[in-house]
Each structure stands twice: as C-alpha cells, then as structure tokens.
N, C-alpha and C positions, 0 to 999 in steps of 0.2 A: 579157669580160663574167662577171658574179658569178653563180654559183649561189645561188638563193633558197634561204631556210633551212627552209621549209614545201614539203612535194609541191603540185604544180600545183594538186590536185583542191582543197586545201586553202586555197590562195590565192582561187583561182576562189570557192569557199564565201562565204568571208571580202568579197570584193567583192559578191557577190549580197545579203550582208546590209545594206550599204551603199547599194548601188542602191535603196533603197526611202526618198523624202525624207523622210518622219518618223524612221527609224532614224537616218540621215545627220544629222538636225537634233540627234536625242540625244546622237549620239558627238560632235558640235559643242558644244553645249553644257557636257558634262563635260571637255573639256579645262581649262574653267577651273578644275577641281576636282569634287570631290564634291557631291551633290545628293542632298535626299529629294523624294522620288515629288512631294510638293505643290508644289515649286521647279519642278519640270522642267514639271510641267504649266502652271503661270502661264505660262511662257513657250510653250507649245504649245498651249493652250486645246483639249484633245481629252477625249473621254470617257474616265473612268477606266478603264475594262476593255479601251480599244483600246491605252491607253497602257500599260498594265499587259502586255499581249499582246507590244507591242514592247520592253520592256524584257528580257522571259522569252527572247524569240528571241535579242537582242544578248546575254545571259548566256549561254544555252546555246551561242551560236557563240563563246564565249571572248573577247569583246570587252567584258564588264562584269563588276562581281561587286558582290555586295550585302551588305549589313551593316545590322543591325535597331538602330536607335537607339530604344528606349522603344516608343513604338506606330507610329514612322516607318521607313520602310525608305530607308537612304541608298544610294546608285549612285554608282560610279567605274570608272572604264576599268583594265582589267587591267596589271596592272605588266607593263611591256615594249612596252604600246600604245602610252604616251603619255610623253615625258618633258618635263617642265616647263620646260628649258631650251630646247627646240625650239618654241616658241609653241603654235601649233595645229598641228602636224605629229601625225600617227600611224604608228604603225608596224604593219603589218599581218603582220611577220613574210616578207613575201614582195616587200613593196612599202613605200614610206612617201609617204603623202597627205598635202599642205597644201590647207589651206583659205583 
C-alpha cells in the first residue's frame, strides 16, 4: 500500500469539497481547460452569487486557481490536480478520481 502525499485530514477535506454536486460539476467542467465564470454558468445555470461562492470554496480548498482576463475571471484546476494526458481524472494528492 502506498503512503498518500497529503495527510489524511487534508485528503478528507478535499473529498468533502467534491461531495457537493455543484462543486463536482465545476471541477469536471474544468478538466477540459480554463473557463471564464460566464461560460461555467452557461453549463450550470445558477445564480451568479451561488456560483461565485462555490468557486471561492474550491479556490480556498486548493483545487482551483483564478486569473483576471479583462473584466472576466478565468478559473482552472490547480497545477498537479489535473494532467491533460489523463483525460477526466483528477489527482487530489491522496487519491485519483476519474469521471
């Protein structure tokens, strides 16, 4: 059995982030590459403030990074969480998830 690179509590915290269906959907969308908030919302069709909350939670949890692009904000999965050669899979540092 391999030793996880993240402590157990950090792994549990990351898994809790993805236990929410909206946050899981956001992460899944971003496996295709960076997206601006408007484009994310086109897929999820939710109130802007609720989407912003979920994005903030994922960013604070270390799964997303944001970058301002003019008036828009683009989000992408944090380096190390997603490798394009692995398709939809994400690496939480303690386990890998495939969609």
